[in-house]
N, C-alpha and C positions, 0 to 999 in steps of 0.2 A: 504494500500500500504506500509506504513512504517513497519507494522507488517511483511509483506512478505520479505522486505529487511532485517529486523532484523533476521528473521528466516533463510534466505539464508546465512547471515554472520555467524550465529551460526553453521549451518551445515558445512559451508566451514571451519570454525575454527576447528571443531571437526574432520573432515575427511581429511584435507589437512595438511601434515607435514610442507610444505613450509610456510603456513600461521601461523602455530603454532610456528615455529622457529622465524618468523618475530615478533610475538607479545610477546614472552617470552625468550629472549636470556639470561637473568640473571639466569633463572631456569636451562637452559641447562649448563651454565658455572658451576653452583653449583653442578649439577649432575656429570659433568665430573671431577670436583675437588674431589668429593667423590670417584669416581671410581679410579682416580689416587692415592688417599691416600690408598685405599684398596689394589691396586696392589703394592704400595711401602711397605706396611706392609707384604705382601706375600714375596716379595724379601728379606726384612730384616729378616724374619723368616727363609728363606733359608740359609742366612749367618750364623745364629745361629746353624742351623742343620749341616752345614759343620764344624763349630767349634766343635760341639758335636761329630760328626763322627770322626774327627781327634783325639779328646781326647779318645774316645772309642778304636780306633785302637792302640793308644799308650799304653793304659792300657792292651789291649789284647797281645801286643808284650811283655810287662813287665811280664805278667802272664805266657806266653808261654816260657819265658826264664827260668822259674822254672821247666820245664819238663825235663825228661831224654833226653840226646842228642844222644843216639844210633840210628843208621839207621834201625836196626832190633831189635826185642824183645831180641834176644840173646846178642847183644851188650849192650842193656839197662840193662839186668840182670847183666852183668859184671860191669856196673857202680854202680848198687845197691850193689853188693858184695864189691866193693872198698870202698864205703861209710861206710858199716858196718865194714869192716876191719879197717878203720881209727878210727871209734868210739870205737871199741874193743881195739885197740892198745893204745889209749889215756887212757883207763881205765885198762890197763894191764890184759886183758882177752884174752885167747886163744880160737879161734873158732874151735870146734872139727869136724864139718861137715857142708857142704853147699849143698843145693839141689834146683835147679831151677825148679819152678813149672810151669805149663802151663799158658800162658798168657790169659787174659780175654779182649775181645773186648768190649769197651763201645760204642755200636753200633750207636746210633743216633748222637753221638758227635764227632766221628772220632778220638778217643783216645784208647790207649791200656794200661791196667793195667798189670805190670810185677812183679809178686810175687817171692820172694826167701826165702827159709827157712834156718835158721841158728841154729845150736846146739852149746851150750857153757856151761861152769861151772863157773858162776860168784858168787860173794857174793851179798847180797842185795844192798850194797852201789855201787858196780860196775854196777849192773843192772840199778840202778837209774841213774847213770852217762851216761850209754849208751843210755837209753831212752831219757834223756834230750838232748844229742848231736844229736840224730836223729830228735827230735822235732825242735831243733833250726837250723837244716841244711837248706840251702837256696833252695834246691829242694823239690818238693812235694813228701813226703814220708808218708806212713801210716803203722802202725803196725796192720796188719790184724788179727793176732792170736798170743797170748802169753800164753805158757804153762809153769808153774813153779812148780817144784817138789823139795822136800828136797833131797839133795844128801849126804852131809857130815855134820852131826850135829856139830861135834867138830870144824871144820874149817868154819862153817856157809856158806858152799857152797850150791848153788842151781843148779839143772839141768834145763836149759831153752831151749825151742824151740820157736824161734821168727820168725814169717813170716812177712817180710818187703816187701812192694810193692811200686813201683814208677810208675809214669804215663809218657807215651811217646805219641807223636803225630803219628798217623798212616800215613804211606806213601801211596800215592794214585797211586802206580804203579800197 
């Protein structure tokens, strides 16, 4: 008889959540504390993610401020021309011709590369100064092509063709 009662209690404990809660409230509390701690960690990691997202957005804005500001590739090409004119004027070099080349869409990224070709007759020192100024300029600029030929040996002049490209953000119109 005692064995039957013991067996009935064991089965009742096993299958009845009400009896289980009655016999082990400390275990339930510990389990709930672990869950609460886990959820708190998830919430805290979300705060870190928001901080990181804000930081990345600020970095993206800083980097995009270095893009050309023209609304169209033509206006961006004018900005590239002005940058080169300033660099050439600081080095006392006359630009003999300017040719705007066709822009290149950097497809998956939503940007446009705007190349402009310049012809000039600098000395080696003047060319070095121009390239340094272009490299140090605060906008993203790349020298895509540089062709240098000897022009006047006595005056140490070179004939240069420089293809300078800037990057602009594509308008989604």
